N, C-alpha and C positions, 0 to 999 in steps of 0.2 A: 700742776699736772692734771690732765683730764681724767675723769673717773672712768672706771671700767665700763659703766653703762653708756656714757657719752661716746666712748670709742667704738661701741657697737652700733650706734645710731647710723642708719642708712646702709648697713651692710647686708640686710636681708637674711642674716644668720640668726636672728633672735625674734621670738614672739613676745609681744608686750601684753601684760595683764594690767588693766586699769582698776581703779578702786571699785570694790564690790563685784569684781568679775572673778570667775573661776574658769581656768582654761587648761587644756591638755595640749602637749606637743609631743610628737613622735620624733626621736632624735635623728632618724634618717631624713626627715623633712627639714628640720632646723635643729642645730646642735645646742641652742640656748633658749631659755625663757627668763623673763625679767618682770619686775614691777618697780615703781618709783613713787615718790611722794607718800611714804608710809605715815608720816606724822605720828599720830597715836594709834594707827591701825595695827592689826595683826596680819601675819601671813602663815599659811599652812602649805607645806610642800610634801608631796608624795612622789618619790622618784625611784627609777630603776635604770638599768643600763639601756633600756629601750624607749623610755618615755618619762614624762613628768607632768604632774598636775600641780598648778600653783593657784592659790586663792589669796587675794588681797581683800581683807575684811575690815570695814570701818566699824567703830564701836556702836554707831547708830546709823540706820539707813536714811534717816531724815530727822529734822527737829520735831520733837513731840513732848508732851507732858506725860505720856504713858511710861511708867517706870519699868515695864516689861519688854518694851520694844527692842532694846539692845540684845537681851538674851534670846528673844524670839528670832531676831535677825541672825544671830550666831547659829542657832539651831537650824535655820533654813539653809545657811551657807554650808554647814557641816553635812546636811542631807544632800546638798548638791555635790559635794566632794565624794560622799559615799556612793552616790549614783554613778559618778564618773569612774571611781575605782572599780566598782562591780562590772561596768560595761567594758572598760579597757582590760581588766583582768581576764574577762572571757575571750579577749583577743590576744592574750598572752603578753601584754605589755608589763604586767605587774605580778608575774609568778613569784618573783623575789623583789621586795621593795624596801625602801628606807623611808622614814618620815621625820619631819621636823616641824615644830610649831615655834614661832618666835613672837613674843609678846612685849608690849611696851612697859617700861618702868618709869613712873613719873613721881618725882620727889621721894625717891627711895622705896616706893611701894609698887607692887604689881598693879597695873591699871586694870580695872574691871575684873577682879578675881572670879566672879561667877561665870564670866565668859571663858576663862581659862579652864574651869571644870567642864564646861560644855565641849570645848575643843578636845580635851583629853579623852572624852568618850569615844573618839575615833578609834581607840585601841580595839574596840569590839569588832570593828570592820577589818582592821589590819591584822589582828591576832598578836599584836605587840604594842607595848606602851610607846607613845611618841617621845621623841627627844625634844624637850622643851627648853628653849633658850630665851634670853631677853636682850633688849636694846634700850638705851636711855633716851627719853624725850624731855625737853627739846634737845635735839642733837647739836653738834658743833656747826654753827652757821658757816664757818670757813671751810668745811669739808665739802668738796664738790660731789661727793658720793652720798651725802646725807639723805636718808630715807630710801635707799635703793637696795634691791636684791637682784642678783644675777645667778642663774644656775646653768652650768655647762655640762654637757654630756661627758661622762667619764670614759667613753668607749667601753672597754671590757672591765673598767674599774668603777668605783663609786663616783657619782656626780660631784662636780666641784661647786660649792656654794659660797657666795660672797655677799655678805650683808654690809653695806656701807664700805665696800672694797676690802673688808676683813674676812678672811677665810673662816667658814663655819664647818663643823663636822657633823655628819649624821650619826 
């Protein structure tokens, strides 16, 4: 069976967020936003019935011996998200919003716990603690939806979120 993400390919109804991108979509323009190939990456979602911001964040921006580059990269991505929230909040897209952070679990442990702490600081921007969830890596190679996230407009309701084709709740 085809994954939800692959069924959306070519429809023009979904905005794709690539690795290390942070993008906004207004639901009247496109009703869905997605990412794929998460691997050990994280994603952060800020959503309302009017729009969504999705960030696909790799643990490292590039190979390096610098032990701080991963945390600094996460701080920069969270600042990018914060800037988008402030901008689109002023345009009334995020008067009421939900938020979700999804992190990788590798060998039974949260991957890069210091980055989780940085991500959770978004609560100061949002005024509410984020909903933090996990997914296991490496995933099931037989699952055609492995490493995918799709967010659908909920109309007047909450947005629908699917990580690896499994429903997630904000």
